[in-house]
C-alpha positions as a Markdown table, in Angstrom:
| # | Residue | x | y | z |
|---|---|---|---|---|
| 1 | Met | 26.8 | 56.7 | -58.6 |
| 2 | Lys | 26.3 | 53.3 | -60.2 |
| 3 | Lys | 29.4 | 52.2 | -58.4 |
| 4 | Ile | 28.1 | 53.4 | -55.0 |
| 5 | Leu | 24.8 | 51.6 | -55.5 |
| 6 | Ile | 26.5 | 48.4 | -56.6 |
| 7 | Phe | 28.8 | 48.7 | -53.6 |
| 8 | Leu | 25.8 | 49.2 | -51.2 |
| 9 | Ala | 23.9 | 46.3 | -52.7 |
| 10 | Leu | 27.0 | 44.2 | -52.3 |
| 11 | Leu | 27.4 | 45.2 | -48.6 |
| 12 | Ile | 23.7 | 44.4 | -47.9 |
| 13 | Ile | 24.0 | 41.0 | -49.6 |
| 14 | Ile | 27.2 | 40.2 | -47.6 |
| 15 | Ser | 25.7 | 41.3 | -44.3 |
| 16 | Cys | 22.5 | 39.2 | -45.0 |
| 17 | Ser | 24.5 | 36.1 | -45.8 |
| 18 | Arg | 26.6 | 36.6 | -42.6 |
| 19 | Asn | 23.4 | 36.8 | -40.5 |
| 20 | Lys | 22.0 | 33.7 | -42.1 |
| 21 | Thr | 25.1 | 31.7 | -41.2 |
| 22 | Lys | 24.9 | 33.0 | -37.6 |
| 23 | Glu | 21.2 | 32.0 | -37.4 |
| 24 | Asn | 21.9 | 28.6 | -38.9 |
| 25 | Glu | 24.7 | 28.1 | -36.3 |
| 26 | Ile | 22.5 | 29.2 | -33.4 |
| 27 | Gln | 19.7 | 26.8 | -34.6 |
| 28 | Lys | 22.2 | 24.0 | -35.1 |
| 29 | Thr | 23.7 | 24.4 | -31.6 |
| 30 | Ser | 20.3 | 24.6 | -29.9 |
| 31 | Gln | 19.1 | 21.5 | -31.8 |
| 32 | Glu | 22.4 | 19.7 | -30.8 |
| 33 | Glu | 21.9 | 20.7 | -27.2 |
| 34 | Glu | 18.4 | 19.4 | -27.2 |
| 35 | Leu | 19.4 | 16.2 | -28.7 |
| 36 | Ser | 22.3 | 15.7 | -26.3 |
| 37 | Lys | 19.9 | 16.2 | -23.4 |
| 38 | Tyr | 17.6 | 13.5 | -24.7 |
| 39 | Asp | 20.0 | 11.2 | -26.4 |
| 40 | Val | 21.4 | 9.7 | -23.2 |
| 41 | Val | 18.4 | 9.0 | -21.1 |
| 42 | Glu | 19.0 | 7.4 | -17.8 |
| 43 | Glu | 16.1 | 5.1 | -17.1 |
| 44 | Lys | 15.5 | 5.3 | -13.4 |
| 45 | Gln | 12.7 | 3.0 | -12.3 |
| 46 | Asp | 11.6 | 2.4 | -8.8 |
| 47 | Lys | 11.1 | -1.2 | -7.8 |
| 48 | Asp | 7.7 | -2.5 | -6.9 |
| 49 | Thr | 7.5 | -3.9 | -3.4 |
| 50 | Ile | 5.4 | -7.0 | -3.0 |
| 51 | Asn | 4.4 | -7.9 | 0.6 |
| 52 | Asn | 3.1 | -11.4 | 1.2 |
| 53 | Phe | 1.2 | -11.1 | 4.5 |
| 54 | Trp | 0.7 | -14.4 | 6.2 |
| 55 | Pro | -2.6 | -14.4 | 8.2 |
| 56 | Ile | -2.3 | -14.3 | 11.9 |
| 57 | Asp | -2.2 | -17.8 | 13.2 |
| 58 | Leu | -5.0 | -17.8 | 15.8 |
| 59 | Asp | -4.4 | -21.4 | 16.6 |
| 60 | Thr | -3.3 | -22.1 | 20.1 |
| 61 | Ile | -1.6 | -25.5 | 20.4 |
| 62 | Lys | -2.1 | -27.0 | 23.8 |
| 63 | Ser | -0.9 | -30.2 | 25.3 |
| 64 | Ala | -1.4 | -31.6 | 28.7 |
| 65 | Glu | -0.2 | -34.7 | 30.5 |
| 66 | Lys | 0.3 | -36.1 | 33.9 |
| 67 | Ile | 3.8 | -36.9 | 35.1 |
| 68 | Lys | 4.7 | -39.1 | 38.1 |
| 69 | Phe | 8.1 | -39.1 | 39.7 |
| 70 | Asn | 9.2 | -39.7 | 43.3 |
| 71 | Asn | 5.7 | -40.7 | 44.2 |
| 72 | Glu | 4.5 | -37.2 | 43.3 |
| 73 | Asn | 1.9 | -36.4 | 40.6 |
| 74 | Phe | 2.4 | -33.4 | 38.4 |
| 75 | Asp | 0.3 | -31.7 | 35.7 |
| 76 | Leu | 2.3 | -30.5 | 32.7 |
| 77 | Lys | 0.7 | -28.1 | 30.2 |
| 78 | Ile | 2.4 | -26.6 | 27.2 |
| 79 | Thr | 0.7 | -23.8 | 25.3 |
| 80 | Asn | 2.0 | -22.4 | 22.0 |
| 81 | Tyr | 0.5 | -19.3 | 20.5 |
| 82 | Ser | 1.2 | -16.4 | 18.0 |
| 83 | Leu | 2.5 | -13.1 | 19.2 |
| 84 | Asn | 0.3 | -10.8 | 17.1 |
| 85 | Asp | 2.4 | -7.7 | 17.9 |
| 86 | Ser | 5.8 | -9.0 | 16.7 |
| 87 | Ser | 6.1 | -9.5 | 12.9 |
| 88 | Ile | 9.0 | -11.0 | 11.1 |
| 89 | Val | 9.8 | -9.5 | 7.7 |
| 90 | Lys | 11.8 | -11.7 | 5.4 |
| 91 | Asn | 13.2 | -10.5 | 2.0 |
| 92 | Ile | 12.5 | -13.6 | -0.2 |
| 93 | Asp | 13.3 | -12.2 | -3.6 |
| 94 | Asn | 15.0 | -9.2 | -5.2 |
| 95 | Asp | 15.2 | -8.8 | -8.9 |
| 96 | Leu | 15.5 | -5.8 | -11.3 |
| 97 | Tyr | 11.8 | -4.8 | -11.0 |
| 98 | His | 10.5 | -6.2 | -7.7 |
| 99 | Ile | 11.3 | -6.5 | -4.0 |
| 100 | Asn | 9.4 | -9.4 | -2.4 |
| 101 | Phe | 8.8 | -9.7 | 1.3 |
| 102 | Asp | 7.1 | -12.3 | 3.5 |
| 103 | Val | 5.6 | -10.9 | 6.7 |
| 104 | Tyr | 4.5 | -13.3 | 9.4 |
| 105 | His | 4.2 | -13.4 | 13.2 |
| 106 | Asn | 6.5 | -14.9 | 15.8 |
| 107 | Arg | 5.3 | -17.6 | 18.3 |
| 108 | Ile | 6.0 | -18.2 | 21.9 |
| 109 | Ser | 5.5 | -21.3 | 24.2 |
| 110 | Val | 4.6 | -21.4 | 27.8 |
| 111 | Ile | 5.3 | -24.4 | 30.0 |
| 112 | Tyr | 3.2 | -24.8 | 33.2 |
| 113 | Leu | 4.1 | -27.4 | 35.8 |
| 114 | Lys | 1.7 | -27.9 | 38.7 |
| 115 | Glu | 1.6 | -30.2 | 41.7 |
| 116 | Arg | -2.0 | -30.5 | 42.7 |
| 117 | Asp | -3.0 | -26.9 | 43.1 |
| 118 | Lys | 0.5 | -25.5 | 43.6 |
| 119 | Val | 2.3 | -24.0 | 40.6 |
| 120 | Val | 5.8 | -25.4 | 40.6 |
| 121 | Phe | 6.9 | -23.2 | 37.7 |
| 122 | Thr | 5.7 | -21.3 | 34.7 |
| 123 | Lys | 8.3 | -20.7 | 31.9 |
| 124 | Lys | 7.8 | -18.6 | 28.8 |
| 125 | Ile | 10.0 | -19.8 | 26.0 |
| 126 | Asn | 10.9 | -17.6 | 23.0 |
| 127 | Lys | 13.3 | -18.6 | 20.2 |
| 128 | Ser | 15.9 | -16.2 | 21.6 |
| 129 | Asp | 16.3 | -18.7 | 24.5 |
| 130 | Phe | 17.8 | -21.2 | 22.2 |
| 131 | Lys | 20.8 | -19.2 | 21.0 |
| 132 | Ile | 20.7 | -20.6 | 17.5 |
| 133 | Lys | 24.1 | -20.3 | 15.8 |
| 134 | Asp | 22.9 | -19.8 | 12.2 |
| 135 | Ala | 22.1 | -16.1 | 12.0 |
| 136 | Glu | 19.6 | -16.4 | 9.1 |
| 137 | Phe | 17.6 | -19.2 | 10.9 |
| 138 | Asn | 17.7 | -17.3 | 14.1 |
| 139 | Lys | 16.3 | -14.2 | 12.4 |
| 140 | Tyr | 13.5 | -15.8 | 10.4 |
| 141 | Ser | 12.4 | -19.0 | 12.4 |
| 142 | Ile | 9.4 | -19.5 | 14.6 |
| 143 | Ile | 8.7 | -22.0 | 17.3 |
| 144 | Lys | 6.3 | -24.5 | 15.7 |
| 145 | Tyr | 5.7 | -26.5 | 18.9 |
| 146 | Ile | 7.4 | -27.9 | 22.0 |
| 147 | Glu | 6.8 | -31.4 | 23.3 |
| 148 | Phe | 7.7 | -33.1 | 26.6 |
| 149 | Val | 10.2 | -35.9 | 26.3 |
| 150 | Asn | 10.8 | -37.2 | 29.8 |
| 151 | Glu | 11.8 | -36.4 | 33.4 |
| 152 | Lys | 14.9 | -37.5 | 35.2 |
| 153 | Asn | 16.1 | -36.5 | 38.7 |
| 154 | Gly | 14.0 | -33.4 | 38.8 |
| 155 | Asp | 15.0 | -32.2 | 35.3 |
| 156 | Phe | 12.2 | -32.0 | 32.7 |
| 157 | Phe | 13.4 | -32.7 | 29.1 |
| 158 | Phe | 11.7 | -31.2 | 26.1 |
| 159 | Lys | 12.1 | -31.0 | 22.3 |
| 160 | Ala | 11.4 | -27.8 | 20.5 |
| 161 | Thr | 10.7 | -27.7 | 16.7 |
| 162 | Leu | 11.5 | -24.5 | 15.0 |
| 163 | Asn | 11.0 | -23.8 | 11.3 |
| 164 | Ile | 11.0 | -21.0 | 8.7 |
| 165 | Pro | 7.5 | -20.7 | 7.2 |
| 166 | Asp | 7.1 | -21.8 | 3.6 |
| 167 | Thr | 10.5 | -23.5 | 3.6 |
| 168 | Asp | 11.8 | -27.0 | 4.4 |
| 169 | Trp | 14.2 | -25.6 | 6.9 |
| 170 | Val | 13.3 | -27.3 | 10.3 |
| 171 | Glu | 15.5 | -27.6 | 13.4 |
| 172 | Lys | 14.8 | -29.7 | 16.5 |
| 173 | Ile | 16.4 | -28.5 | 19.7 |
| 174 | Asn | 16.6 | -30.5 | 22.9 |
| 175 | Phe | 16.6 | -28.7 | 26.2 |
| 176 | Phe | 15.7 | -29.2 | 29.8 |
| 177 | Ile | 14.4 | -27.2 | 32.7 |
| 178 | Gln | 15.4 | -27.9 | 36.3 |
| 179 | Lys | 12.5 | -28.1 | 38.8 |
| 180 | Asp | 14.5 | -26.2 | 41.4 |
| 181 | Asn | 15.9 | -23.6 | 39.0 |
| 182 | Pro | 13.3 | -23.0 | 36.2 |
| 183 | Glu | 14.5 | -19.5 | 35.2 |
| 184 | Lys | 17.0 | -20.7 | 32.6 |
| 185 | Ile | 16.7 | -23.4 | 30.1 |
| 186 | Lys | 19.7 | -25.6 | 29.4 |
| 187 | Leu | 20.4 | -26.8 | 25.9 |
| 188 | Leu | 21.6 | -30.3 | 25.2 |
């Protein structure tokens, strides 16, 4: 009988020790899984977007002058104003944490030519009329102003100044409008 009791006690001890090793293994694997989940943490951070809104330029630049050719007197008026419904968005900076945009408005110019009370032509000029070769300048530039240069044989010569706001990038474009065919401007 002593042998049976010793044998049973031995079996109980062996089975308990086996259960302890299984529990330890289960605890170790669950702890290892948790650590592996959190060991490699991918840091995914959204970039902050900074929008620099330029105020709407409510200034209207006007110029007027009298022109005389072929014994005829003409009144020339040039008006330059902001298009409040057409914004230009320019990405000016992009680093690890920020995206930085400039937002400003496009401008347009209107040239009026009158002979006494009769309108000879009215021409709206947008920067797209200039067919600028540099894609970046074409996309972000605005018409700063247009000035009259001279008249020759019924052609009216002008100089347009375009720039990208808050930069030193300025382009001057010479063009002319024919009195008899004012629909298209011709670049020089």
